[in-house]
C-alpha positions as CSV (number, residue, x, y, z in Angstrom):
1,M,-2.1,4.4,-0.9
2,S,0.7,1.5,-1.0
3,R,-0.3,-2.3,-2.3
4,E,3.4,-8.1,-1.4
5,V,6.7,-10.0,-0.9
6,H,6.5,-13.2,-2.4
7,N,6.2,-14.7,1.0
8,G,2.6,-13.2,1.1
9,P,-0.2,-13.9,-1.3
10,T,1.0,-14.7,-5.1
11,D,-2.5,-13.3,-6.3
12,D,-2.0,-9.6,-6.2
13,T,-2.4,-7.5,-3.0
14,Q,-2.4,-4.0,-2.1
15,A,1.2,-2.9,-1.6
16,R,0.4,0.7,-0.9
17,G,0.2,2.8,2.0
18,T,1.5,5.7,4.5
19,H,4.5,6.3,6.5
20,Y,4.8,8.6,9.0
21,A,8.4,9.7,8.7
22,G,9.3,12.8,7.1
23,D,9.7,13.1,3.5
24,P,7.6,14.3,0.5
25,D,6.4,10.8,-0.7
26,G,6.5,9.1,2.6
27,G,4.3,12.1,4.3
28,A,4.5,13.9,7.4
29,G,7.4,16.0,8.3
30,T,7.6,17.9,4.9
31,E,6.1,21.4,5.3
32,T,4.0,23.1,2.3
33,P,3.0,26.7,2.0
34,S,-0.7,25.3,2.0
35,L,-2.0,21.9,3.1
36,D,-5.5,20.3,1.7
37,K,-8.0,19.2,4.2
38,L,-9.8,16.0,4.0
39,P,-13.3,15.8,3.7
40,L,-13.3,14.2,7.1
41,D,-11.1,17.1,8.5
42,A,-13.6,18.6,11.2
43,W,-14.6,14.8,12.0
44,H,-11.0,13.9,12.9
45,R,-10.1,16.9,14.9
46,E,-13.8,16.5,17.0
47,R,-12.7,12.8,18.1
48,G,-9.1,14.0,19.2
49,G,-7.2,13.2,16.1
50,R,-3.7,14.8,16.2
51,M,-3.1,16.3,13.0
52,V,0.3,16.3,10.7
53,P,1.3,17.2,7.4
54,F,1.0,14.2,5.2
55,A,1.3,14.1,1.3
56,G,0.0,17.8,1.2
57,Y,-2.6,17.4,3.6
58,E,-3.5,17.7,7.4
59,M,-4.2,14.1,8.3
60,P,-4.5,12.3,11.7
61,V,-1.6,10.5,13.1
62,Q,-3.1,9.0,16.0
63,Y,-6.1,9.2,18.4
64,E,-5.3,7.4,21.2
65,G,-1.9,6.5,20.8
66,I,-0.3,4.2,18.0
67,M,0.6,1.1,20.0
68,A,-3.1,1.2,21.3
69,E,-4.6,1.5,17.8
70,H,-2.3,-0.8,16.0
71,L,-3.3,-3.6,18.6
72,W,-7.1,-2.8,18.2
73,T,-6.8,-3.3,14.4
74,R,-5.1,-6.6,14.9
75,E,-8.0,-7.6,17.3
76,N,-11.0,-5.6,16.0
77,A,-11.8,-3.2,13.4
78,G,-9.8,-0.2,12.6
79,L,-11.2,2.9,10.4
80,F,-8.8,4.5,8.4
81,D,-9.4,7.7,6.3
82,V,-7.2,7.3,3.1
83,S,-9.0,10.2,1.2
84,H,-5.9,11.4,0.3
85,M,-5.0,8.7,-2.3
86,G,-6.0,9.5,-5.8
87,Q,-8.9,7.5,-7.2
88,L,-9.0,7.9,-11.1
89,L,-11.4,6.7,-13.7
90,V,-9.3,5.6,-17.0
91,H,-11.8,5.0,-20.1
92,G,-11.7,5.1,-23.8
93,R,-10.9,3.0,-26.8
94,D,-9.0,-0.1,-25.8
95,V,-7.8,1.2,-22.5
96,D,-6.8,-2.2,-21.5
97,A,-4.1,-2.3,-24.3
98,A,-3.0,1.5,-23.8
99,L,-2.6,0.6,-20.0
100,E,-0.4,-2.2,-20.8
101,R,2.2,-0.2,-22.2
102,L,2.8,1.9,-19.3
103,M,2.3,-1.3,-16.9
104,P,3.3,-5.0,-16.4
105,G,-0.4,-6.3,-15.9
106,D,-2.2,-8.6,-18.0
107,F,-5.1,-5.4,-18.3
108,K,-6.6,-7.5,-21.4
109,A,-7.5,-10.3,-19.5
110,A,-8.5,-8.8,-16.4
111,A,-11.8,-10.1,-15.0
112,D,-14.7,-7.5,-14.1
113,M,-14.5,-6.5,-10.3
114,K,-11.3,-7.9,-9.6
115,P,-8.8,-5.6,-8.4
116,K,-5.1,-6.3,-9.3
117,Y,-1.9,-4.6,-7.9
118,S,0.5,-3.2,-10.6
119,L,3.2,-0.8,-10.9
120,L,3.6,2.5,-13.2
121,L,7.1,2.2,-14.6
122,D,9.6,4.7,-16.4
123,E,11.4,3.7,-19.3
124,S,14.2,2.3,-17.4
125,G,11.7,0.1,-15.5
126,G,11.8,2.5,-12.5
127,I,8.9,2.4,-10.4
128,I,7.0,5.6,-10.5
129,D,4.0,4.4,-8.4
130,D,2.2,1.0,-7.1
131,L,-1.5,1.1,-7.6
132,M,-4.5,-1.1,-7.5
133,A,-6.4,-1.2,-11.2
134,T,-9.8,-2.6,-11.3
135,R,-11.6,-3.4,-14.5
136,R,-15.5,-2.0,-14.4
137,G,-17.0,-2.9,-17.5
138,D,-15.1,-0.9,-20.3
139,D,-13.4,1.5,-17.7
140,F,-10.6,0.8,-15.2
141,Y,-11.1,2.4,-11.8
142,I,-7.3,2.8,-10.4
143,V,-6.4,4.0,-6.8
144,V,-2.8,5.5,-6.8
145,N,-0.7,6.8,-3.8
146,G,-1.5,10.1,-2.2
147,A,2.0,12.1,-2.5
148,T,2.2,10.8,-6.3
149,K,-1.2,11.4,-7.6
150,H,-0.8,14.6,-9.8
151,G,2.5,13.3,-11.1
152,D,0.7,10.0,-11.9
153,I,-1.7,11.7,-13.7
154,A,0.6,13.7,-16.0
155,V,2.3,10.6,-16.7
156,M,-0.9,8.9,-17.7
157,E,-2.0,12.1,-19.8
158,Q,1.1,12.4,-21.7
159,R,1.8,8.6,-22.4
160,L,-1.6,7.2,-23.0
161,P,-3.1,7.9,-26.5
162,S,-5.7,10.8,-26.8
163,E,-8.8,8.8,-26.7
164,V,-7.8,7.4,-23.6
165,V,-9.4,9.6,-20.7
166,V,-8.4,9.8,-17.0
167,D,-11.1,11.3,-14.8
168,H,-9.6,12.4,-11.2
169,M,-12.6,11.4,-8.9
170,K,-12.0,14.3,-6.7
171,E,-15.7,14.4,-5.2
172,Q,-14.8,10.8,-3.7
173,A,-13.8,9.9,-0.1
174,L,-11.7,6.9,0.5
175,L,-12.1,5.0,3.7
176,A,-10.7,1.4,4.7
177,L,-11.7,-0.7,7.3
178,Q,-9.5,-3.2,8.5
179,G,-9.3,-5.9,10.9
180,P,-10.7,-9.4,11.8
181,R,-13.9,-8.0,12.7
182,A,-14.2,-5.8,9.7
183,A,-16.8,-7.8,8.0
184,E,-18.9,-8.2,10.9
185,V,-18.8,-4.5,11.2
186,L,-19.6,-3.3,7.6
187,E,-22.3,-6.3,6.8
188,K,-24.7,-4.6,9.8
189,I,-24.2,-1.3,7.8
190,I,-24.0,-2.5,4.2
191,P,-25.5,-6.1,3.7
192,G,-23.7,-8.2,1.0
193,V,-20.1,-7.1,1.6
194,S,-19.4,-9.8,3.5
195,D,-20.0,-12.0,0.5
196,L,-16.8,-10.4,-1.2
197,G,-13.7,-12.5,-1.5
198,F,-10.3,-11.1,-1.2
199,M,-9.3,-9.1,-3.9
200,Q,-13.2,-8.6,-5.1
201,G,-15.0,-5.7,-5.5
202,G,-18.7,-4.5,-6.4
203,P,-21.1,-1.5,-6.3
204,F,-23.2,-1.1,-3.4
205,N,-25.8,1.3,-2.4
206,W,-26.2,3.1,1.4
207,N,-28.8,5.6,2.3
208,G,-29.2,6.5,-1.4
209,R,-25.5,7.0,-1.9
210,N,-23.8,5.0,-4.6
211,L,-20.6,3.2,-3.2
212,W,-17.8,1.0,-4.5
213,I,-16.4,-1.3,-1.8
214,S,-13.5,-4.0,-2.6
215,R,-12.2,-6.7,-0.2
216,S,-8.7,-5.3,0.1
217,G,-6.2,-3.4,2.4
218,Y,-3.1,-2.3,3.7
219,T,-2.5,-4.3,7.1
220,G,-2.6,-8.0,6.6
221,E,-5.4,-8.4,8.0
222,D,-9.2,-8.9,6.5
223,G,-10.7,-5.6,5.6
224,F,-12.4,-3.2,2.9
225,E,-11.7,-0.2,1.1
226,I,-15.1,1.9,0.4
227,S,-15.1,5.0,-2.2
228,V,-18.1,6.8,-0.9
229,P,-19.2,10.7,-2.2
230,A,-17.1,13.0,0.0
231,V,-20.4,14.5,1.0
232,A,-21.7,11.2,2.8
233,A,-18.4,10.2,4.0
234,A,-19.0,11.7,7.7
235,D,-22.3,10.0,7.9
236,L,-20.8,6.8,7.0
237,T,-17.9,7.0,9.2
238,D,-20.4,7.7,12.0
239,A,-22.3,4.9,11.1
240,I,-19.1,2.5,11.4
241,V,-17.6,3.7,14.3
242,A,-21.0,3.6,16.1
243,D,-20.2,0.0,16.6
244,D,-18.3,-0.9,19.6
245,L,-15.9,-2.9,17.5
246,A,-14.9,-0.2,15.2
247,K,-12.4,2.8,16.1
248,P,-10.6,5.5,14.0
249,I,-7.2,4.8,13.5
250,G,-4.2,7.2,12.3
251,L,-1.2,7.2,10.3
252,G,1.2,6.1,12.8
253,A,-0.4,2.3,13.3
254,R,-1.0,2.2,9.3
255,D,2.5,2.5,9.2
256,S,3.5,-0.1,11.8
257,L,0.7,-2.3,10.3
258,R,1.9,-2.5,6.9
259,L,5.5,-3.1,8.1
260,E,4.7,-6.1,10.2
261,A,2.6,-7.3,6.8
262,G,6.0,-7.1,4.9
263,L,4.4,-4.4,2.5
264,P,6.4,-2.0,0.6
265,L,5.8,1.7,0.9
266,Y,6.3,3.9,-2.2
267,G,9.0,6.6,-1.7
268,H,10.5,4.6,0.7
269,D,10.7,0.8,0.0
270,I,10.4,1.2,-3.7
271,D,11.2,4.1,-6.0
272,H,12.4,5.5,-9.5
273,E,15.6,3.6,-8.4
274,T,14.3,0.2,-8.1
275,T,12.6,-2.2,-10.4
276,P,9.8,-4.7,-9.7
277,V,12.5,-7.4,-9.5
278,M,14.6,-5.8,-7.0
279,A,11.6,-5.2,-4.9
280,G,10.4,-8.9,-4.8
281,L,7.2,-7.9,-6.8
282,N,7.6,-10.3,-9.6
283,F,4.0,-11.5,-9.1
284,A,2.9,-8.1,-10.8
285,I,4.4,-9.1,-13.7
286,N,2.2,-11.3,-15.7
287,K,3.2,-14.4,-17.4
288,R,1.8,-13.3,-20.8
289,R,3.6,-9.9,-20.1
290,R,6.8,-11.9,-19.3
291,A,6.7,-13.6,-22.9
292,E,5.5,-10.7,-25.0
293,G,7.3,-7.5,-23.1
294,G,5.6,-4.3,-24.5
295,F,5.6,-2.6,-21.3
296,A,8.0,0.3,-20.2
297,G,11.2,-1.0,-18.9
298,D,10.7,-4.3,-20.2
299,L,14.0,-5.4,-21.6
300,R,15.6,-4.6,-18.3
301,I,13.2,-5.8,-16.1
302,L,12.9,-9.2,-18.3
303,A,16.6,-9.5,-18.1
304,E,16.6,-9.2,-14.3
305,L,14.0,-11.7,-14.3
306,E,16.4,-14.2,-15.9
307,Q,19.7,-13.0,-14.6
308,G,18.8,-11.7,-11.2
309,T,19.5,-8.3,-9.7
310,P,22.4,-6.9,-7.5
311,Q,20.3,-6.3,-4.8
312,K,17.2,-7.6,-3.1
313,R,14.6,-6.3,-0.8
314,V,14.1,-8.4,2.4
315,G,13.1,-8.0,6.1
316,F,15.7,-7.7,9.0
317,D,14.9,-9.4,12.6
318,V,16.9,-6.9,14.8
319,D,18.7,-7.6,18.1
320,G,17.7,-5.7,21.3
321,R,14.9,-3.2,21.9
322,Q,16.0,-0.2,19.6
323,P,14.2,0.6,16.4
324,V,16.5,0.8,13.3
325,R,15.2,3.7,10.8
326,E,15.3,4.4,7.4
327,G,18.8,4.9,6.2
328,A,20.6,2.9,8.4
329,L,23.3,1.1,6.4
330,V,23.6,-2.8,6.3
331,L,27.1,-4.1,6.7
332,D,28.8,-7.7,6.2
333,A,30.9,-9.5,8.7
334,E,33.8,-7.8,7.4
335,G,32.2,-4.1,7.9
336,N,31.4,-3.7,3.9
337,E,28.5,-1.5,3.1
338,V,26.1,-4.0,1.5
339,G,22.7,-2.3,1.7
340,R,20.4,0.1,3.4
341,I,17.3,0.0,5.4
342,T,14.3,1.7,3.9
343,S,11.8,1.1,6.6
344,G,11.7,0.0,10.3
345,G,10.3,0.6,13.6
346,F,9.1,-1.2,16.8
347,S,6.6,-4.2,16.3
348,P,3.6,-3.8,18.7
349,S,2.3,-7.4,17.7
350,L,6.1,-9.1,18.2
351,Q,7.3,-6.6,21.0
352,R,10.6,-6.3,19.4
353,P,12.3,-4.1,16.5
354,I,11.9,-5.3,12.7
355,A,12.9,-3.4,9.7
356,M,12.9,-3.7,5.8
357,G,15.4,-2.9,3.3
358,Y,18.0,-3.5,0.4
359,V,20.8,-5.9,0.5
360,A,23.3,-7.6,-1.8
361,S,21.7,-10.6,-3.4
362,H,24.0,-13.3,-2.2
363,L,23.4,-11.9,1.4
364,A,19.5,-12.3,0.9
365,D,18.8,-15.7,2.4
366,V,16.7,-16.0,5.5
367,G,19.1,-16.5,8.3
368,T,22.1,-14.5,6.8
369,E,23.7,-12.5,10.1
370,L,24.3,-9.0,9.2
371,K,25.0,-5.5,11.2
372,L,23.3,-2.3,11.0
373,S,24.9,0.8,11.4
374,Q,22.7,3.7,12.8
375,R,24.2,7.0,14.1
376,G,27.4,5.4,14.7
377,K,26.1,2.2,16.6
378,L,26.0,-1.2,15.1
379,I,23.2,-3.2,16.0
380,G,23.1,-6.9,15.0
381,A,20.4,-8.2,12.8
382,R,19.6,-11.2,10.4
383,V,17.7,-11.4,7.3
384,G,14.0,-12.5,8.2
385,A,11.1,-13.9,6.7
386,M,8.2,-11.6,5.5
387,P,5.7,-11.0,6.1
388,F,6.4,-10.8,9.9
389,V,3.1,-11.4,11.1
390,P,1.1,-13.9,8.8
391,H,-1.7,-12.4,6.7
392,R,-5.5,-12.9,7.5
393,Y,-7.0,-12.2,4.1
394,H,-10.4,-13.7,3.4
395,R,-10.6,-16.1,0.8
396,K,-13.8,-17.3,-0.9
397,G,-15.1,-20.7,1.4
398,A,-12.9,-19.5,4.5
399,T,-14.2,-18.1,7.7
400,A,-14.3,-14.3,7.7
């Protein structure tokens, strides 16, 4: 689960999610000998979900069509099944200090019930995964991406001290209700959720089941993530979509929504070859950690914060109507290769193609004219401001 560019909110947001493109970290298209099924597998099929391989699971890519589902979520409330993502409970003596050795967040000062975006790093500063971590008393509830969860758990178990335990919460499903009317829908079912502010979570109870709900998401819209026991997931999902304002939404729209929101996706826009500074995720490196270091890859990352990086992640406004896909080359005015596209597609909200990728830092200013090379064809583009579509997160004191 993905998981901001600094044009967006600077107080952490969820830069995680899905990409229906065709590789192991991005998801669909990679055939595996056996695919796991979501707790809601039968539910999706009964409602016409077109199932595809994704991150080791069979998952719905669409129901009515990507364009319609995308626009519905921007206007109403879309329900996503993100149960493929890894839900972890990390606990033990000095767990906050232990997590700080792996990630650049200030976990010691983390407030209770306040999810924080962070990055699991390798020793050279490369990104192993991006994740959300929430202090819940003495423990941390962590949500990691689906395609990387088993590797993440292995890394944590290897690098955390023996007194810190990582429990994989396999019995939990995870739902995301997103859109400007998400609070209106969910409040009718679970009173009190609308009191949560952006990046705030809490325990709730529904029909005798304990839930964990955070006001967060991956679309740039207001919304919630709901951790629910898998045995109760279908009943809760039925209750949500019984409201005419809510519809089930598939992977395809999830990807186009997060691209419009300027949110990077692990395995495409960020990976082992990129650092937080290259990716424009500086906000995830806490001020105290910048001063003290002490996290994986700190020497490289702190040097990049001071001196800059050869490449930066940027958005692209693309000429014409043809979408430019991952892997297209970015060329300067002289035809020199200066970067690559990591995500691209047609924006349903803007009715034009947009893309995200990396470019030489001296060409990263908004408005810089460039060319994109895709299958031998040159397409005009310029560096564009992200997010492409303004975020509409719910802030305390603002209208939901």
